[in-house]
N, C-alpha and C positions, 0 to 999 in steps of 0.2 A: 715779541715772540710769544705766542700763546702757550700756556702751561700744558704739559703732557697730560692726557686723560688718566684717570684712576682706572686701572685694569682690574676687573672684578670677575671672580668665579662665583656662580650661584649654586648652592648645594641644598637640595630639598627633595625628599623622596616622593612627594605628591606632584605628579606631572603637571596638573592644572595650575598648581601654585608656582611651580618652577617656571613654567612658560609665562605665567602672568608677571612674575618678577623680572624675567628677562625683557619682556615687552615694556614694563614700567621703567626699568633702568635705562632702556634705550631712548626714553624721552627726556632724560636728564643730561643737561650740558656738562661736559667734563667727566662723564662716566662711560666706560667702554666695557661691555660684557665680553670676556674672552673665552668663556666656556660655561657649561652647566653640568651638574652632576646629580645623580639620583641617590647617592650614598657617600659616606666619607671616604671610601676607598677610591671611588672615581674622582672625588675632589683632590685627593693626594696626587693622583696621576696627572691631573691638570696643572697642579702647582709645580710638580716636577718638570713638566714640559715647558712651563713658564713662557714669558714673564708674567707674573701675577702680583698685584699690590695688596688686594684684600679678598678674602673668601667670606661671602655672606652665607653663614652656616646655620642650618637647622640643627636641632639637637637629637630628635628621635628619628633615626634612619636605620635601615637594615644594613647587613654586611659589616659596616663599621660606623658606629654612631658619631654624632657631632662632637661629643666630648673627647672620644678617643682620637678622632681625626684632628681636632684642635691641638691636643697634646703632641701629636706627631709633627704637625706643622710648626708648632712653637719650637720643638727640639731640632728639627731638620732644616727648617726654612725660617729663621728668626726675622728675616726682613719682610716676610709676608704676614700681614695682620689678619686676625679673624674677628669678624663682627657677627655675633649671634643674632639671628632673627628667628624667633620661635613663638609658639603659642603659650609656652609655659613661663610663668614668672614666680614660681614657688622658690622658697629659700634654698632648697637642695639643688635645684637646677641651676640657679644663679651661682651658687658656691662651686659646684662641679665645673661649670664652664670657665669661671675666672681662675680657678686653681689650675685648670688645664692650659691656660694661657690666652684666653680670649681677651681682646682689648676693648671690647664694647658689647653691649647687650640691649637689644630692642625686642619688643613683642610685636606680633603681627598686626596689632592695632595701628602701628606707625604708618604715616602717609608718605607720599613720594618725596616731599620736601625734607621731612625728617630723616628718611633713609639716605637721601642724597647727601645731606649735611653730615650724617654720621659716617658715611663711607669716606668722604673727603677728610674729615677729622681723624679717623682711624688711620688712613693712609699717611697722614702727616705726623703720626706718632702720638696723637692724643687719645685719651680714653673717653668713651661716650656711652651714656646710659639713659634710658628713657626715665620719665619722672617716677614711675612706680618702682622701677629697679633701684634708682637712686634713693628713694625713700626707705626701701627695705635695707639697703646697705648701710645707710646712716643710722637707722633705728637699731640695727644689729651691732654696729661697731662703735657708735659714739656715746652710748648710754653710760658706760663705765670705762673711761680711758685706761688702757693697760700701762703698766710701768714701763719706762724707757731706759734702756742702757745701750744706746746705739752709737754714741760717740759723735753724733752729728754736730758740726759747728753751727754757729748762729746763722751764717749765710746759707748753709745747706738746709737747715730747718726752714728758712724763709723760702728757698726755692721749692722745697717739698710742699709747703702750704700753697704756693702758686700753682703747682702741678695739680693739687687736689681741687683747685678752683677751675681747672680745665684750660689753663693758659698754655699756649704753644711756646717753643723756645724763643722765637723772635719777640713775642709779647713779654716774656719774662725779662729778656735782655733790655727791652725798652723801658720797662717799669723800674728795673734796678739800676739802669744806667751802666750796664756792662755789656761786653761783646758776646755774640752768640757762642763763640768758641769757649769763653769762660763759663757760660751757662751749661754747655755740654759737659765740661769738666766737673762742675758742681753736681750735675745729674748723675754722671758716671760714679763719682765718689759716694753720693747719697745712696744710689741703688746697691752699690757694693756693701755699704754698711748696714742697710736694712734688709738685704737679701731679696731685693725686688728685681725681676727680670724685665719688667715693662711698666708703663704708667698705670695700668689697671691695678697692679699689685701695690704700687706706690700710693694710689688713691685709697685703697683699703687700709694701708698702714697709717696714713695720715689721720684718717677718721678713727681708727682703732686706738691710736695713741694721743688723741686730743689735740692734734696739730691743725685740724680743720673743724669748722663748726657748721651745723646744718643751716 
């Protein structure tokens, strides 16, 4: 039985870019565009109407910008992932988007294959960043590891390291020779202890506290 397609909403205020993305995603197997929005408010309406798996979100938009829309989606629709696709890769834009709850961050230099892979990964609960964004995250977080007082067990620390490497739950289970249900339990406990809501925040925590290396 074929896997269900990843249902995507495209949010970008530039009509030509928005229409181009819709056309581009229509050529990718396993991706289904279920709506397009010209601002964050319209994106929220489409998510509310559902079902939606991922919002491909621009940051700079009128009415409601991408950061605000991401924060509302993360709070109201936690099962819907936000993957940022923007022109901007400055530290402030990256930080604002990730703090709002974005699970991935790409720039508009990304090609069809990269965007398709990022959408699938994000829908599956993984965090995905393009090379430039990853470099900035690592440079900003890994230079001086922060002290830890999180109470993580050795196994939870190990799972967190694997999350930071981008591994999915099944991959972690296979590598550690444990069941997926056990992996989910470790992840839930880990996220509760470090205050992470999703894998993007866990990624940052791991690098910030020296649990992962560039």
